[in-house]
C-alpha positions in Angstrom: -37.6 6.6 48.2 -34.4 6.3 46.2 -31.9 3.8 47.7 -28.4 4.6 46.7 -25.7 2.2 47.9 -23.0 3.6 45.6 -19.6 3.2 47.1 -20.7 0.5 49.6 -19.2 -3.0 49.5 -21.7 -5.9 50.4 -21.1 -9.5 51.2 -24.1 -11.9 51.0 -23.4 -15.3 52.2 -25.0 -18.3 50.6 -26.0 -16.2 47.6 -25.7 -18.3 44.5 -29.6 -18.9 44.5 -32.7 -18.3 46.3 -33.2 -15.5 48.8 -29.5 -14.8 48.9 -29.2 -14.2 45.2 -32.2 -12.0 45.2 -30.6 -9.9 48.0 -27.4 -9.7 46.1 -29.3 -8.5 43.0 -31.3 -5.9 44.9 -28.0 -4.6 46.4 -26.3 -4.6 43.1 -29.2 -2.7 41.5 -28.9 -0.1 44.2 -25.3 0.5 43.4 -23.5 -1.6 45.9 -20.3 -3.5 45.0 -21.5 -7.2 45.7 -19.6 -10.2 46.6 -21.4 -13.5 46.1 -20.6 -16.7 48.0 -21.1 -20.4 47.6 -19.5 -23.7 48.3 -18.8 -24.7 44.7 -16.8 -22.8 42.0 -19.2 -23.6 39.2 -22.2 -22.4 41.3 -20.4 -19.0 42.1 -19.4 -18.4 38.6 -22.8 -19.0 37.3 -24.5 -16.8 39.8 -22.0 -14.0 39.0 -22.7 -14.3 35.3 -26.4 -14.4 35.9 -26.3 -11.3 38.1 -24.2 -9.5 35.5 -26.6 -10.4 32.8 -29.7 -9.2 34.6 -27.9 -6.2 35.9 -25.5 -4.8 33.3 -22.7 -2.6 34.6 -22.9 -4.1 38.1 -19.8 -4.5 40.2 -20.1 -8.2 41.1 -17.5 -10.9 42.1 -17.7 -14.2 43.8 -15.8 -16.1 46.5 -15.9 -19.8 46.8 -15.8 -20.9 50.5 -17.7 -23.2 52.9 -18.7 -20.7 55.6 -20.1 -23.4 57.7 -16.6 -24.1 58.8 -14.0 -21.9 60.6 -11.5 -22.8 57.8 -13.9 -21.6 55.1 -14.5 -18.3 56.9 -10.8 -17.7 57.2 -10.3 -18.4 53.5 -13.2 -16.1 52.6 -12.0 -13.3 54.8 -8.4 -13.6 53.4 -9.8 -13.0 49.8 -12.4 -10.3 50.7 -10.8 -7.9 53.2 -13.4 -5.3 54.2 -17.0 -4.7 53.6 -19.7 -2.1 54.5 -22.7 -4.4 54.5 -22.8 -8.0 55.7 -25.9 -10.2 55.0 -25.7 -13.5 56.9 -27.9 -15.5 54.6 -26.2 -18.9 54.6 -28.7 -21.5 55.9 -30.0 -25.0 55.6 -33.3 -26.7 56.5 -34.5 -30.3 56.6 -37.9 -31.7 58.0 -36.9 -34.4 60.4 -38.7 -35.9 63.5 -37.2 -34.7 66.7 -36.4 -38.3 67.9 -34.5 -39.0 64.6 -32.3 -35.9 64.8 -28.8 -37.1 65.8 -26.2 -35.1 67.5 -24.3 -34.6 64.3 -27.4 -33.1 62.7 -27.8 -30.6 65.6 -24.1 -29.7 65.3 -24.2 -29.4 61.4 -27.3 -26.9 61.7 -25.6 -25.0 64.4 -22.3 -24.7 62.6 -24.0 -23.7 59.3 -27.0 -21.5 60.4 -25.5 -19.9 63.5 -21.8 -20.0 63.7 -21.3 -18.8 60.1 -22.9 -15.5 61.0 -21.1 -15.4 64.4 -17.7 -15.7 62.7 -18.4 -13.4 59.8 -19.8 -10.7 62.2 -17.0 -11.1 64.5 -14.6 -10.2 61.6 -16.7 -7.3 60.1 -18.3 -5.5 63.1 -15.1 -4.0 64.5 -14.2 -2.6 61.1 -17.7 -1.1 60.7 -17.5 0.5 64.2 -14.1 2.0 63.3 -15.5 3.6 60.2 -18.8 4.6 62.1 -21.0 3.1 59.3 -22.1 -0.4 58.6 -25.0 -2.9 58.1 -25.3 -6.5 59.4 -28.4 -8.5 58.7 -29.2 -11.9 59.8 -31.7 -13.8 57.6 -33.7 -15.6 60.3 -37.2 -17.0 59.8 -40.8 -17.0 61.2 -39.7 -20.4 62.4 -37.6 -18.6 65.1 -40.9 -17.6 66.7 -43.1 -20.5 65.6 -40.9 -23.5 66.1 -41.9 -26.1 63.6 -42.4 -29.4 65.2 -41.1 -31.1 62.1 -37.8 -29.0 62.2 -36.9 -28.3 65.7 -33.3 -28.1 65.0 -33.8 -25.6 62.3 -36.2 -23.5 64.5 -33.5 -23.5 67.3 -30.9 -22.0 64.9 -33.2 -19.3 63.8 -34.1 -18.3 67.3 -30.3 -18.2 68.0 -29.8 -15.7 65.4 -32.3 -13.3 66.8 -30.5 -13.4 70.2 -27.1 -12.8 68.4 -28.4 -10.0 66.3 -30.0 -8.1 69.1 -26.8 -8.6 71.2 -24.6 -7.3 68.5 -27.0 -4.4 68.1 -26.4 -3.4 71.7 -22.8 -3.1 70.8 -23.4 -0.4 68.2 -25.2 2.2 70.5 -24.5 5.7 69.4 -22.8 4.7 66.2 -23.8 4.6 62.6 -23.7 0.8 62.5 -26.9 -1.3 62.7 -27.6 -4.9 63.2 -31.0 -6.4 62.4 -32.7 -9.6 61.7 -35.3 -10.3 58.8 -37.7 -13.0 59.3 -39.1 -14.4 56.0 -42.1 -16.7 56.1 -42.6 -19.6 53.5 -40.8 -18.4 50.5 -40.6 -19.8 46.9 -36.7 -20.2 46.8 -35.3 -22.9 44.6 -34.7 -25.2 47.4 -38.3 -24.8 48.7 -39.7 -25.2 45.3 -37.7 -28.4 44.7 -39.0 -29.5 48.2 -42.6 -29.0 47.1 -42.1 -30.5 43.8 -41.0 -33.7 45.4 -43.9 -33.7 47.8 -46.3 -33.1 45.0 -44.9 -35.9 43.0 -45.2 -38.3 46.0 -48.9 -37.1 46.4 -49.8 -37.3 42.8 -50.9 -33.5 42.8 -49.5 -30.4 41.1 -47.0 -28.3 42.9 -49.3 -25.2 43.2 -51.9 -27.6 44.9 -49.1 -28.8 47.2 -47.9 -25.3 48.1 -51.6 -24.3 48.8 -52.2 -27.3 51.0 -49.0 -26.6 52.9 -50.1 -23.1 53.7 -53.7 -24.2 54.7 -52.4 -27.1 56.9 -49.1 -25.9 58.3 -49.3 -22.1 58.2 -53.1 -21.4 58.5 -52.5 -18.1 60.2 -51.0 -16.8 57.0 -52.6 -13.5 55.7 -50.8 -13.8 52.4 -52.1 -17.2 51.8 -49.4 -17.9 49.4 -45.6 -18.3 49.3 -43.7 -15.1 49.2 -41.4 -14.5 46.3 -37.5 -14.2 46.9 -37.8 -10.6 45.8 -40.4 -9.6 48.3 -37.9 -10.7 51.0 -34.9 -9.0 49.4 -36.8 -5.7 49.2 -36.9 -5.6 53.0 -33.2 -6.4 53.3 -32.1 -3.9 50.8 -34.0 -1.2 52.7 -32.4 -2.4 56.0 -29.0 -2.1 54.4 -29.6 1.5 53.2 -28.8 4.8 54.8 -32.6 5.5 55.0 -32.9 2.7 57.6 -30.5 4.4 60.0 -33.0 4.5 62.8 -33.9 0.8 62.5 -31.5 -1.1 64.8 -31.8 -4.2 67.0 -35.0 -5.2 65.2 -36.5 -8.4 64.1 -38.5 -7.5 60.9 -40.9 -9.9 59.6 -41.6 -10.7 55.9 -43.8 -13.6 56.9 -47.1 -12.8 55.2 -48.7 -12.4 58.6 -48.0 -16.0 59.7 -46.9 -14.8 63.2 -50.0 -13.8 65.0 -48.5 -10.9 67.0 -48.9 -7.2 66.9 -45.2 -6.6 68.1 
């Protein structure tokens, strides 16, 4: 299969590192014009330079905006205009006991993980429908189905993304627009790697040992038996964004290493 996204303009939110950057890179390699996004100018500039270095000749730009706020989304949209592909990747996570999660934490997670995608999709979906072609992808998580007791607020936002994605897909019936969710499992992004490095230091063991212990104790149903790479997740997203995925719509596609024990 030769995925060719030449002529398509793609927006990837929260894409200066981790899964978001890998998705942006995969889209750029496939020929798309890619717009990176982050909250800090330095991070956006560095990500654009890194992507251009790894993919010479790519059409890449960056827009600095905090998409966890309505003001940030408005600023982003004023600079970007139109797009054919929207990947709602922006997200935060934080282990915290349920009884310690304050109202402000619930709202912060909802604004960042859910409302950013709501606002961006509300802006781009009508334009895609008018052109009769477009792709919207929500980067959810296996935690949407297996709510982690140590991160109930995070799991809640990831489940909400599935509901929104399916609901938006219903609006595209009979068109060339698709809306899907991709559900990564434990993935070695920069943020997750830093998280495990800190835990390993606290326990006095190596990071690989800490990662293996986490999988064994907290994701024992994993068939992969390791963390996925960001590239493995990005591969699924790039496919879903392609013309070849035209019959995939309203789906929740797992890249979870078999963590979720379901045949559906």
